[in-house]
C-alpha positions in Angstrom: 58.2 119.2 116.2 60.5 119.5 118.8 61.2 115.6 118.8 61.2 115.3 114.9 64.0 117.9 114.7 65.9 116.1 117.6 65.3 112.7 116.1 67.0 114.2 112.9 70.1 115.4 115.1 70.2 112.5 116.8 70.8 110.0 113.8 73.0 112.3 112.1 75.2 111.9 114.9 74.6 108.3 115.6 75.7 107.9 111.6 78.9 109.7 112.3 79.8 107.4 115.1 78.8 104.3 113.3 81.1 105.5 110.1 84.1 105.5 112.6 83.4 102.0 114.4 83.2 100.8 110.6 86.3 102.0 110.0 87.9 100.8 113.2 86.6 97.5 112.3 88.1 97.7 108.9 91.0 98.2 110.4 91.6 96.0 112.8 91.3 93.3 109.7 93.9 94.9 107.8 96.0 94.4 110.8 94.9 90.9 111.6 95.9 90.1 107.6 99.0 91.7 107.8 100.6 90.2 111.2 98.2 86.9 111.0 97.2 85.6 107.9 99.7 86.9 105.5 103.0 85.4 107.5 100.9 81.8 107.7 100.4 81.9 104.1 103.9 82.7 103.3 105.3 79.6 105.6 102.8 76.9 104.0 104.2 78.5 100.4 108.0 77.8 101.9 106.4 74.4 103.2 104.8 73.7 99.8 108.3 74.6 97.8 110.1 72.2 100.5 107.8 69.5 99.7 108.2 69.7 96.1 111.9 69.8 96.4 112.1 66.4 98.6 113.9 64.1 96.9 115.3 60.4 97.7 118.1 59.9 99.9 117.2 63.8 101.6 118.1 64.2 105.2 115.0 65.4 107.2 113.0 66.1 110.6 109.2 65.1 111.5 106.9 67.4 113.5 107.9 64.9 116.2 111.6 65.8 115.7 111.9 62.1 114.1 115.0 62.3 112.0 115.4 60.3 109.1 116.5 59.9 105.5 113.7 59.6 102.6 112.8 56.1 101.1 110.4 57.0 99.4 108.0 59.3 98.1 104.7 58.5 96.9 102.6 62.1 95.4 99.5 60.1 94.7 99.0 59.4 98.6 101.1 62.4 99.7 103.1 59.8 102.0 106.7 59.8 102.6 108.5 56.8 103.6 111.8 57.5 106.4 114.6 55.3 107.0 115.3 55.8 110.6 118.8 53.4 110.7 116.8 50.3 109.5 113.2 50.7 110.7 110.6 52.1 108.0 108.7 54.6 108.7 105.9 56.7 106.7 104.6 59.8 107.4 102.1 62.1 105.9 104.4 64.9 103.7 102.8 67.5 106.1 104.4 65.7 108.9 108.1 67.0 107.5 109.0 70.0 109.7 112.4 70.6 107.4 115.0 69.2 105.3 118.4 68.7 107.2 121.2 70.0 104.9 124.2 67.6 104.1 126.6 67.7 106.7 129.4 67.8 103.8 128.6 70.9 102.5 127.1 72.5 105.5 130.5 71.5 107.8 133.5 71.8 105.3 136.2 71.9 107.1 138.4 74.9 107.4 141.4 73.7 106.0 139.7 72.5 102.8 138.3 76.3 102.6 141.5 77.8 102.8 143.2 75.1 100.6 141.0 76.6 98.0 141.0 79.9 98.6 144.9 79.6 97.9 144.6 78.1 94.6 142.1 80.4 93.6 145.0 83.4 94.5 147.5 81.5 93.0 145.2 81.1 89.6 144.9 84.8 89.7 148.5 85.5 90.4 149.5 83.2 87.6 147.0 84.9 85.4 148.2 88.6 86.2 151.7 90.0 84.0 154.4 90.4 86.1 154.9 94.3 88.0 158.1 95.7 86.4 161.1 96.5 88.5 162.0 100.2 89.2 164.9 101.2 87.2 166.4 102.4 90.5 166.9 99.6 92.4 169.4 97.2 92.0 169.3 93.7 90.6 170.0 91.3 92.4 171.5 88.9 89.4 173.1 92.2 87.9 175.5 93.3 91.4 176.8 89.3 91.1 178.5 90.0 88.0 180.2 93.1 88.8 181.2 91.4 92.1 183.2 89.2 89.7 184.8 91.4 87.5 186.4 93.2 90.4 188.4 90.0 91.5 
């Protein structure tokens, strides 16, 4: 009888430790999902969106760091033909690492940016009503006629 009681007690304590082991494994799987799988899925989705928005004439960089301009896109074969200074190379779409922003928009000259800012401010000032002058302050135009009257 003692061995039967000991076996039952041993099984119940072993059952509690097996639950903690299962919980630990589930916790590790959840951590792997949030730190490894989910970020990869986000990157894959962003890359797919970038590939869907790819057009002829876009500047791209491949995974081999080759820079070129998109000449043609074949959606059926999932290939891209790049113009690299007169040399045409065909790559799989997955070989495109990133799309480079156009130089004109990315490197807008500071003088042009300042001019547009000043133009915007001038338009705002023209649209705003002129501030009323205080009655206590003498007007520059009214002082001149008084000087002429005294002479």
